[in-house]
C-alpha positions in Angstrom: -10.7 -34.8 -39.9 -8.1 -37.5 -40.6 -10.0 -40.6 -39.8 -8.1 -43.9 -39.7 -9.4 -46.5 -42.2 -10.9 -49.6 -40.6 -8.4 -51.8 -42.4 -5.5 -50.0 -40.8 -7.2 -50.3 -37.3 -7.8 -54.0 -37.8 -4.4 -54.8 -39.2 -2.7 -52.8 -36.4 -4.7 -54.5 -33.7 -3.9 -58.0 -35.2 -0.2 -57.1 -35.2 -0.4 -55.9 -31.6 -2.2 -59.1 -30.6 0.3 -61.3 -32.5 3.2 -59.5 -30.9 2.0 -59.7 -27.4 0.7 -63.3 -27.5 3.7 -64.6 -29.5 6.1 -62.8 -27.1 4.5 -64.3 -24.0 4.2 -67.8 -25.5 7.9 -67.9 -26.6 9.1 -66.3 -23.4 7.8 -69.3 -21.5 9.8 -71.5 -23.9 13.0 -69.4 -23.4 12.7 -69.5 -19.6 12.0 -73.3 -19.5 15.1 -74.3 -21.4 18.2 -75.5 -19.8 20.5 -73.9 -22.4 20.2 -70.4 -23.8 18.2 -70.6 -27.0 19.4 -68.0 -29.6 16.6 -69.2 -31.9 14.0 -68.2 -29.3 15.6 -64.8 -28.8 15.3 -64.2 -32.6 11.7 -65.2 -32.5 11.1 -62.9 -29.5 12.7 -60.0 -31.5 10.3 -60.7 -34.4 7.4 -60.7 -32.0 8.6 -57.3 -30.6 8.8 -56.0 -34.2 5.1 -57.1 -34.8 4.1 -55.2 -31.6 6.1 -52.1 -32.7 4.7 -52.1 -36.2 1.2 -52.5 -34.8 1.6 -49.5 -32.5 3.0 -47.2 -35.1 0.6 -48.4 -37.8 -2.2 -47.3 -35.6 -0.5 -43.9 -35.2 -0.4 -43.5 -39.0 3.3 -43.9 -39.5 4.0 -44.7 -43.1 7.2 -46.6 -42.3 5.2 -49.0 -40.1 3.0 -49.8 -43.1 6.2 -51.0 -44.9 7.4 -52.7 -41.8 4.2 -54.7 -41.6 4.7 -55.9 -45.2 8.4 -56.7 -44.5 7.4 -58.7 -41.4 4.9 -60.7 -43.3 7.2 -61.2 -46.3 9.8 -62.6 -43.9 7.2 -65.2 -42.8 6.5 -66.0 -46.4 10.2 -66.7 -47.0 10.4 -68.8 -43.8 7.4 -70.8 -44.9 9.1 -71.8 -48.1 11.0 -74.4 -46.0 7.7 -75.8 -44.6 4.6 -77.4 -46.1 3.3 -75.9 -49.3 0.0 -75.1 -47.6 1.7 -73.0 -45.0 3.5 -71.1 -47.8 0.3 -70.5 -49.7 -1.5 -69.2 -46.5 1.3 -66.8 -45.6 1.5 -65.6 -49.2 -2.3 -65.0 -49.3 -2.2 -63.1 -46.0 0.7 -61.0 -47.3 -1.3 -60.2 -50.5 -4.4 -59.3 -48.5 -2.5 -57.0 -46.1 -0.7 -55.3 -49.0 -4.0 -54.8 -50.8 -5.6 -53.2 -47.8 -2.6 -51.1 -46.8 -2.0 -49.7 -50.3 -5.5 -48.9 -51.4 -6.0 -45.3 -52.5 -7.9 -44.2 -49.4 -5.4 -45.8 -47.1 -2.5 -44.3 -48.9 -4.1 -40.9 -48.6 -4.5 -41.5 -44.9 -0.8 -42.2 -44.5 0.3 -39.3 -46.7 -2.0 -36.8 -44.9 -0.7 -38.0 -41.6 2.9 -37.7 -42.6 2.3 -34.2 -44.0 0.8 -33.2 -40.6 4.0 -34.1 -38.9 6.2 -31.9 -41.0 
């Protein structure tokens, strides 16, 4: 039995939720503008990536584990240009996600799953 660790389930579900809620929220913003907002389109793409990473993380895809980290690291980089508190919160979230996704039992889960695909 290749049971998914609880941390992977929780992080995957959070990414699904962030992707769906963020996409719907920013879609309203995109539709309500008089001019086409390229910035909102880029935000929508990041929300779709969160959704994609969440789905494939739940399926045990190792590349999605790295995608989750890259997505959060991107937010850490963006928060450098905002308040220090926002940067610290994003950096802590990144560290927590990395710790949970790269613990030995979680790494075994992803390696066993990728071996089953080959």
